[in-house]
C-alpha positions as a Markdown table, in Angstrom:
| # | Residue | x | y | z |
|---|---|---|---|---|
| 1 | Met | -22.6 | -1.3 | 63.0 |
| 2 | His | -19.8 | 1.4 | 62.9 |
| 3 | Val | -17.3 | -1.3 | 62.5 |
| 4 | Ile | -19.0 | -2.6 | 59.2 |
| 5 | Asn | -19.4 | 0.2 | 57.8 |
| 6 | Asn | -16.2 | 1.8 | 58.1 |
| 7 | Arg | -14.8 | -1.7 | 56.4 |
| 8 | Ile | -17.2 | -0.7 | 53.5 |
| 9 | Ile | -16.1 | 2.9 | 53.1 |
| 10 | Arg | -12.3 | 1.5 | 53.2 |
| 11 | Leu | -13.2 | -1.0 | 50.4 |
| 12 | Phe | -15.3 | 1.1 | 48.3 |
| 13 | Ile | -12.0 | 3.8 | 48.8 |
| 14 | Leu | -10.1 | 0.8 | 47.8 |
| 15 | Leu | -11.7 | -0.2 | 44.6 |
| 16 | Ile | -11.6 | 3.4 | 43.5 |
| 17 | Ile | -8.1 | 3.7 | 43.6 |
| 18 | Ile | -7.5 | 0.2 | 41.7 |
| 19 | Phe | -10.3 | 1.6 | 39.0 |
| 20 | Trp | -8.0 | 4.9 | 38.9 |
| 21 | Leu | -5.4 | 3.0 | 37.9 |
| 22 | Leu | -5.9 | 0.5 | 36.1 |
| 23 | Gly | -7.8 | 3.0 | 33.7 |
| 24 | Lys | -4.7 | 5.1 | 33.7 |
| 25 | Asn | -2.6 | 2.4 | 32.5 |
| 26 | Ala | -5.1 | 1.5 | 29.9 |
| 27 | Ala | -4.5 | 5.4 | 28.3 |
| 28 | Cys | -1.0 | 5.0 | 28.4 |
| 29 | Glu | -0.6 | 1.3 | 26.6 |
| 30 | Asn | 0.8 | 0.4 | 23.7 |
| 31 | Thr | -2.0 | 0.4 | 21.1 |
| 32 | Tyr | 0.5 | 0.0 | 17.9 |
| 33 | His | 1.5 | -3.5 | 16.5 |
| 34 | Leu | 3.9 | -4.1 | 13.5 |
| 35 | Val | 1.4 | -5.4 | 10.6 |
| 36 | Arg | 4.3 | -5.8 | 7.8 |
| 37 | Thr | 7.6 | -5.2 | 6.7 |
| 38 | Val | 7.9 | -4.5 | 3.2 |
| 39 | Lys | 11.6 | -5.0 | 1.7 |
| 40 | Ile | 13.1 | -2.3 | -1.1 |
| 41 | Asp | 16.0 | -4.2 | -3.4 |
| 42 | Tyr | 18.6 | -2.0 | -4.2 |
| 43 | Gly | 19.0 | -1.9 | -8.1 |
| 44 | Arg | 17.5 | -0.4 | -11.6 |
| 45 | Glu | 13.9 | -2.3 | -11.7 |
| 46 | Asn | 11.1 | -0.4 | -11.7 |
| 47 | Asn | 10.2 | -1.1 | -7.5 |
| 48 | His | 14.0 | -1.1 | -6.6 |
| 49 | Leu | 15.7 | 1.9 | -5.1 |
| 50 | Ser | 19.0 | 3.7 | -5.8 |
| 51 | Leu | 22.3 | 3.5 | -3.7 |
| 52 | Ile | 25.6 | 5.3 | -4.5 |
| 53 | Asn | 28.3 | 3.5 | -2.1 |
| 54 | Thr | 32.2 | 4.3 | -3.5 |
| 55 | Asp | 35.2 | 4.3 | -1.4 |
| 56 | Ser | 35.0 | 8.3 | -2.5 |
| 57 | Phe | 32.1 | 10.0 | -0.7 |
| 58 | His | 29.7 | 8.8 | 2.2 |
| 59 | Pro | 26.7 | 6.6 | 0.6 |
| 60 | Ile | 23.7 | 8.7 | -1.2 |
| 61 | Val | 20.4 | 6.9 | -0.4 |
| 62 | Ser | 16.5 | 7.8 | -0.8 |
| 63 | Glu | 16.0 | 10.0 | 2.3 |
| 64 | Ser | 12.0 | 11.4 | 2.2 |
| 65 | Phe | 9.2 | 9.5 | 2.3 |
| 66 | Ser | 5.4 | 10.9 | 2.9 |
| 67 | Asn | 2.1 | 9.5 | 3.5 |
| 68 | Asp | -1.3 | 10.6 | 1.4 |
| 69 | Ser | -4.9 | 11.4 | 2.7 |
| 70 | Asn | -5.6 | 8.0 | 1.9 |
| 71 | Gly | -2.9 | 6.2 | 3.8 |
| 72 | Asn | -0.9 | 5.3 | 1.0 |
| 73 | Phe | 2.5 | 5.6 | 1.4 |
| 74 | Tyr | 5.7 | 7.2 | -1.3 |
| 75 | Val | 9.4 | 6.9 | -1.0 |
| 76 | Cys | 11.1 | 9.4 | -3.3 |
| 77 | Asp | 14.5 | 8.1 | -4.8 |
| 78 | Ala | 16.4 | 11.6 | -5.8 |
| 79 | Ile | 19.1 | 9.6 | -7.6 |
| 80 | Ser | 16.7 | 8.0 | -10.0 |
| 81 | Asn | 14.1 | 10.7 | -9.9 |
| 82 | Lys | 11.4 | 8.7 | -9.1 |
| 83 | Ile | 8.8 | 7.9 | -6.4 |
| 84 | Leu | 7.9 | 4.8 | -5.1 |
| 85 | His | 4.1 | 4.0 | -4.5 |
| 86 | Tyr | 2.9 | 1.8 | -2.0 |
| 87 | Ser | -0.9 | 1.2 | -1.1 |
| 88 | Lys | -2.1 | 1.3 | 3.0 |
| 89 | Asn | -0.9 | -1.9 | 3.1 |
| 90 | Gly | 2.0 | -1.8 | 1.9 |
| 91 | Ser | 1.8 | -3.4 | -1.5 |
| 92 | Phe | 3.6 | -1.7 | -4.5 |
| 93 | Ile | 1.7 | 0.0 | -6.8 |
| 94 | Lys | 3.9 | 1.9 | -9.4 |
| 95 | Ala | 7.0 | 3.9 | -10.0 |
| 96 | Ile | 6.0 | 7.8 | -10.5 |
| 97 | Arg | 9.1 | 9.2 | -12.5 |
| 98 | Tyr | 9.6 | 13.1 | -12.5 |
| 99 | Pro | 11.5 | 15.3 | -14.7 |
| 100 | Asp | 15.6 | 14.7 | -14.5 |
| 101 | Asn | 16.3 | 18.8 | -13.6 |
| 102 | Ile | 14.9 | 18.4 | -10.2 |
| 103 | Ser | 16.7 | 17.4 | -7.1 |
| 104 | Ser | 14.7 | 16.5 | -4.0 |
| 105 | Ala | 15.4 | 17.0 | 0.1 |
| 106 | Asp | 11.9 | 16.3 | 0.7 |
| 107 | Met | 8.9 | 15.5 | -0.4 |
| 108 | Ile | 4.4 | 15.5 | 0.6 |
| 109 | Ile | 1.2 | 14.8 | -1.0 |
| 110 | Asp | -2.1 | 16.7 | -0.8 |
| 111 | Gln | -5.5 | 16.7 | -0.1 |
| 112 | Ser | -5.7 | 16.2 | -3.8 |
| 113 | Asn | -2.8 | 13.7 | -4.5 |
| 114 | Asn | -0.6 | 16.4 | -6.0 |
| 115 | Ile | 3.2 | 15.6 | -5.0 |
| 116 | Tyr | 5.5 | 18.5 | -4.0 |
| 117 | Ile | 9.0 | 17.7 | -4.3 |
| 118 | Tyr | 11.5 | 20.3 | -2.5 |
| 119 | Asp | 14.4 | 21.1 | -4.6 |
| 120 | Ala | 16.9 | 22.9 | -1.9 |
| 121 | Ile | 19.3 | 23.1 | -4.6 |
| 122 | Gln | 17.6 | 25.8 | -6.6 |
| 123 | Ser | 15.1 | 26.7 | -4.1 |
| 124 | Lys | 12.5 | 25.8 | -5.5 |
| 125 | Ile | 9.0 | 24.1 | -4.6 |
| 126 | Asn | 7.6 | 21.8 | -8.0 |
| 127 | Gln | 4.0 | 20.6 | -7.9 |
| 128 | Ile | 3.5 | 17.0 | -9.8 |
| 129 | Asn | 0.6 | 14.8 | -10.2 |
| 130 | Asn | 0.3 | 11.0 | -9.8 |
| 131 | Tyr | 2.0 | 10.8 | -13.5 |
| 132 | Gly | 5.0 | 12.1 | -12.4 |
| 133 | Val | 4.0 | 15.3 | -15.1 |
| 134 | Leu | 5.3 | 18.7 | -13.6 |
| 135 | Arg | 2.3 | 21.2 | -13.0 |
| 136 | Gln | 4.1 | 24.0 | -11.3 |
| 137 | Ser | 7.0 | 25.3 | -9.6 |
| 138 | Leu | 7.6 | 28.2 | -7.1 |
| 139 | Ser | 10.9 | 29.6 | -6.3 |
| 140 | Phe | 11.4 | 30.4 | -2.3 |
| 141 | Asn | 14.1 | 33.1 | -0.4 |
| 142 | Pro | 16.6 | 30.7 | 1.2 |
| 143 | Glu | 17.4 | 33.1 | 3.4 |
| 144 | Asn | 14.5 | 33.1 | 5.2 |
| 145 | Leu | 15.6 | 29.6 | 6.8 |
| 146 | Ser | 17.9 | 28.6 | 9.0 |
| 147 | Ser | 18.7 | 25.1 | 7.9 |
| 148 | Arg | 17.6 | 22.8 | 5.2 |
| 149 | Gly | 14.0 | 22.0 | 6.7 |
| 150 | Ile | 11.2 | 19.9 | 5.9 |
| 151 | Leu | 7.8 | 20.2 | 4.1 |
| 152 | Tyr | 4.5 | 20.4 | 5.7 |
| 153 | Ile | 0.5 | 21.2 | 4.6 |
| 154 | Ser | -1.9 | 22.3 | 7.3 |
| 155 | Ser | -5.2 | 24.0 | 6.1 |
| 156 | Gln | -4.6 | 23.8 | 2.4 |
| 157 | Lys | -0.9 | 25.7 | 2.9 |
| 158 | Leu | 2.6 | 24.6 | 1.9 |
| 159 | Tyr | 5.6 | 25.6 | 4.4 |
| 160 | Ile | 9.3 | 24.6 | 4.8 |
| 161 | Val | 10.1 | 24.1 | 8.6 |
| 162 | Asp | 13.5 | 24.9 | 9.4 |
| 163 | Ser | 15.4 | 23.3 | 12.4 |
| 164 | Glu | 14.7 | 26.4 | 14.6 |
| 165 | Gln | 10.4 | 25.3 | 14.2 |
| 166 | Arg | 10.2 | 28.4 | 12.1 |
| 167 | Ala | 7.4 | 27.8 | 9.2 |
| 168 | Leu | 8.5 | 29.9 | 6.5 |
| 169 | Glu | 5.1 | 30.1 | 4.4 |
| 170 | Ile | 5.4 | 29.2 | 0.5 |
| 171 | Ala | 1.9 | 28.6 | -0.9 |
| 172 | Asp | -1.6 | 28.7 | -0.9 |
| 173 | Leu | -2.6 | 25.0 | -2.0 |
| 174 | Ser | -6.8 | 25.5 | -2.6 |
| 175 | Asn | -8.5 | 24.4 | -5.6 |
| 176 | Gly | -5.2 | 22.0 | -6.5 |
| 177 | Lys | -2.8 | 24.4 | -7.7 |
| 178 | Met | 0.1 | 26.7 | -5.6 |
| 179 | Lys | -0.9 | 30.1 | -5.1 |
| 180 | Glu | 2.3 | 31.8 | -4.3 |
| 181 | Ser | 2.9 | 33.7 | -0.7 |
| 182 | Lys | 4.6 | 36.9 | -0.5 |
| 183 | Gln | 6.5 | 35.4 | 2.7 |
| 184 | Ser | 8.1 | 32.9 | 0.5 |
| 185 | Thr | 10.1 | 35.3 | -1.4 |
| 186 | Arg | 10.9 | 38.4 | 1.1 |
| 187 | Lys | 13.2 | 38.4 | 3.2 |
| 188 | Lys | 11.3 | 38.7 | 6.6 |
| 189 | Glu | 11.5 | 37.6 | 10.3 |
| 190 | Ile | 9.3 | 34.3 | 10.4 |
| 191 | Thr | 7.1 | 33.6 | 13.2 |
| 192 | Met | 8.1 | 30.3 | 15.2 |
| 193 | Gly | 5.7 | 27.5 | 15.7 |
| 194 | Ile | 5.0 | 24.6 | 13.4 |
| 195 | Pro | 1.1 | 25.1 | 11.8 |
| 196 | Ala | -1.0 | 22.2 | 12.4 |
| 197 | Gly | -5.3 | 22.8 | 12.0 |
| 198 | Met | -6.9 | 26.1 | 12.1 |
| 199 | Asp | -4.9 | 28.9 | 14.3 |
| 200 | Arg | -3.2 | 26.4 | 15.6 |
| 201 | Lys | 1.2 | 26.1 | 16.3 |
| 202 | Tyr | 3.2 | 23.6 | 17.9 |
| 203 | Ile | 6.7 | 24.5 | 19.4 |
| 204 | Val | 8.5 | 21.1 | 20.8 |
| 205 | Ser | 11.7 | 21.6 | 24.0 |
| 206 | Leu | 13.3 | 19.1 | 26.1 |
| 207 | Thr | 15.1 | 19.3 | 29.3 |
| 208 | Arg | 17.9 | 17.4 | 28.4 |
| 209 | Gly | 17.5 | 13.7 | 30.2 |
| 210 | Lys | 14.3 | 14.7 | 31.7 |
| 211 | Glu | 11.3 | 15.8 | 29.9 |
| 212 | Gly | 9.8 | 16.8 | 27.0 |
| 213 | Ile | 7.8 | 20.0 | 26.7 |
| 214 | Ile | 5.0 | 21.2 | 23.8 |
| 215 | Asn | 3.7 | 24.6 | 23.6 |
| 216 | Ile | 0.6 | 24.7 | 21.5 |
| 217 | Leu | 0.2 | 28.4 | 20.5 |
| 218 | Glu | -3.8 | 29.5 | 19.5 |
| 219 | Lys | -5.9 | 31.9 | 21.4 |
| 220 | Arg | -4.7 | 30.8 | 24.7 |
| 221 | Thr | -1.2 | 29.6 | 25.3 |
| 222 | Gln | -1.0 | 25.6 | 26.6 |
| 223 | Ile | 1.9 | 24.3 | 27.5 |
| 224 | Ile | 2.4 | 19.7 | 28.5 |
| 225 | Ser | 5.4 | 18.5 | 29.8 |
| 226 | Phe | 5.9 | 14.8 | 30.1 |
| 227 | Ile | 8.4 | 12.9 | 31.6 |
| 228 | Cys | 10.7 | 11.2 | 29.3 |
| 229 | Asp | 13.9 | 9.6 | 30.9 |
| 230 | Gly | 17.4 | 10.2 | 29.3 |
| 231 | Ile | 15.3 | 12.3 | 26.3 |
| 232 | Val | 17.6 | 13.8 | 23.9 |
| 233 | Ser | 15.4 | 14.7 | 20.7 |
| 234 | Ile | 11.9 | 15.1 | 20.2 |
| 235 | Arg | 9.7 | 16.6 | 17.0 |
| 236 | Phe | 5.8 | 17.3 | 16.5 |
| 237 | Ile | 4.9 | 15.0 | 13.4 |
| 238 | Lys | 1.2 | 16.2 | 13.0 |
| 239 | Glu | -2.3 | 15.9 | 13.4 |
| 240 | Asp | -4.4 | 13.4 | 12.3 |
| 241 | Gln | -8.5 | 13.5 | 11.1 |
| 242 | Arg | -9.4 | 13.4 | 15.2 |
| 243 | Lys | -7.1 | 16.2 | 16.1 |
| 244 | Asn | -4.8 | 14.0 | 18.2 |
| 245 | Phe | -1.1 | 14.7 | 17.7 |
| 246 | Tyr | 2.0 | 12.7 | 17.6 |
| 247 | Ile | 5.1 | 13.6 | 18.9 |
| 248 | Gln | 8.8 | 11.7 | 18.6 |
| 249 | Thr | 11.5 | 11.4 | 20.6 |
| 250 | Glu | 14.8 | 9.4 | 21.0 |
| 251 | Arg | 16.1 | 8.7 | 24.3 |
| 252 | Ile | 19.1 | 7.3 | 25.8 |
| 253 | Gln | 18.6 | 4.0 | 27.9 |
| 254 | Lys | 21.4 | 1.7 | 29.2 |
| 255 | Asp | 24.0 | 3.5 | 25.6 |
| 256 | Val | 20.9 | 2.4 | 23.7 |
| 257 | Val | 19.0 | 5.1 | 21.5 |
| 258 | Val | 15.1 | 4.5 | 21.8 |
| 259 | Leu | 12.5 | 6.0 | 19.7 |
| 260 | Glu | 9.2 | 6.4 | 20.7 |
| 261 | Ile | 6.0 | 8.1 | 19.7 |
| 262 | His | 3.5 | 9.9 | 22.2 |
| 263 | Thr | 0.3 | 10.3 | 21.2 |
| 264 | Phe | -1.6 | 13.1 | 22.3 |
| 265 | Ser | -5.7 | 14.2 | 22.7 |
| 266 | His | -6.4 | 17.3 | 20.9 |
| 267 | Asp | -6.7 | 19.1 | 24.8 |
| 268 | Gly | -3.3 | 17.9 | 25.5 |
| 269 | Gln | -3.9 | 14.2 | 27.5 |
| 270 | Leu | -1.1 | 12.0 | 26.6 |
| 271 | Leu | -2.8 | 8.7 | 25.0 |
| 272 | Asp | -0.6 | 6.3 | 24.4 |
| 273 | Ser | 3.4 | 5.9 | 24.0 |
| 274 | Phe | 5.0 | 3.3 | 21.6 |
| 275 | Thr | 8.4 | 2.1 | 21.4 |
| 276 | Ile | 9.8 | 1.4 | 17.8 |
| 277 | Gln | 12.0 | -1.3 | 18.2 |
| 278 | Asp | 13.4 | -1.4 | 14.8 |
| 279 | Asn | 15.8 | 1.8 | 15.6 |
| 280 | His | 19.0 | 1.1 | 13.1 |
| 281 | Tyr | 19.6 | 3.9 | 10.6 |
| 282 | Pro | 22.5 | 3.4 | 8.7 |
| 283 | Tyr | 22.1 | 6.4 | 6.9 |
| 284 | Trp | 20.6 | 9.5 | 7.0 |
| 285 | Thr | 17.2 | 10.0 | 6.1 |
| 286 | Ser | 15.2 | 13.5 | 6.3 |
| 287 | Lys | 12.8 | 12.5 | 9.0 |
| 288 | Leu | 12.6 | 9.0 | 11.0 |
| 289 | Leu | 8.8 | 8.3 | 11.0 |
| 290 | Ser | 5.6 | 9.3 | 9.1 |
| 291 | Ile | 2.1 | 9.4 | 10.5 |
| 292 | Asp | -1.2 | 8.6 | 8.1 |
| 293 | Asp | -4.4 | 10.5 | 8.8 |
| 294 | Glu | -5.8 | 7.3 | 10.5 |
| 295 | Gly | -2.6 | 7.2 | 13.0 |
| 296 | Asn | -0.8 | 4.8 | 12.1 |
| 297 | Ile | 3.3 | 4.9 | 12.1 |
| 298 | Trp | 5.3 | 4.6 | 8.7 |
| 299 | Gln | 8.8 | 4.0 | 8.9 |
| 300 | Phe | 11.6 | 3.9 | 6.2 |
| 301 | Ile | 15.0 | 2.7 | 6.9 |
| 302 | Pro | 17.5 | 2.5 | 3.9 |
| 303 | Asn | 19.7 | -0.4 | 5.4 |
| 304 | Ile | 23.0 | -1.4 | 3.8 |
| 305 | Gln | 21.9 | -4.7 | 1.9 |
| 306 | Phe | 18.2 | -3.4 | 1.2 |
| 307 | Ala | 15.6 | -0.6 | 2.3 |
| 308 | Lys | 12.6 | -1.7 | 4.3 |
| 309 | Ile | 9.2 | 0.1 | 5.5 |
| 310 | Asn | 7.8 | -1.0 | 8.7 |
| 311 | Ile | 4.1 | -0.1 | 9.1 |
| 312 | Phe | 2.4 | -0.2 | 12.2 |
| 313 | Asn | -1.2 | -0.1 | 13.0 |
| 314 | Lys | -3.4 | 0.7 | 16.2 |
| 315 | Asn | -4.9 | -2.5 | 17.7 |
């Protein structure tokens, strides 16, 4: 009788271990698939992008892109001063032309579908509507930034975040208008952290070749680390509408750069790690990937002969 009971207990423990392992693997399995690749030709047509390629200097191509709150995708053509607007399934909608005197380093779209163009040359943020009409321009003090940086929107506030992950607050976007922040024009020390949601900031770092590290700053600081063999770069992308957050990493594996997206729950649990197979970027872009509010991945690659958009949806 004791022998039978011992066997039953061992079998029960074994089943618990098996179910635990299956659950752990299911939580971290790849949950994305490529649903569409959109080819964009270089040229002068309305739905084309521009390319300047001469022997005198490095080629100039489109380098900034973003999603709106409805999942639509936008690619900014800084050469021809236009923005190509695509639907959430990748269909071309229209070209939005903006004033010629605006230079574009990055762009982002708010909840009201206003478009913000970051002019790093003139140290200005320009707000245009969905038809390209300039609505507002705000200047900021570039001495507050250690590098050119990229745009973020959090809790209806617009920020430029530099390479040191310091966020310069530019404006309050309540009611669809830019209300200038005092921080944008004064020379002052800027606090560390990328704002996301109410009173939450993220700082990411790495132990080269070993692990990614995420500092979540709120009332109680939380530090999360995850194993990432060969890691050489890390970037916080955003929080989605479910409060999950997304971390982009690059790592070296057998002399090849592997690009990955890691999805975490709001409380810091790793939900998924997904490898982006297409990772050849011939030209520089302001960022590698964009995540929409539903957590879908958008990738813009300006290739030598043409540009393309890869769209990855969750299974």
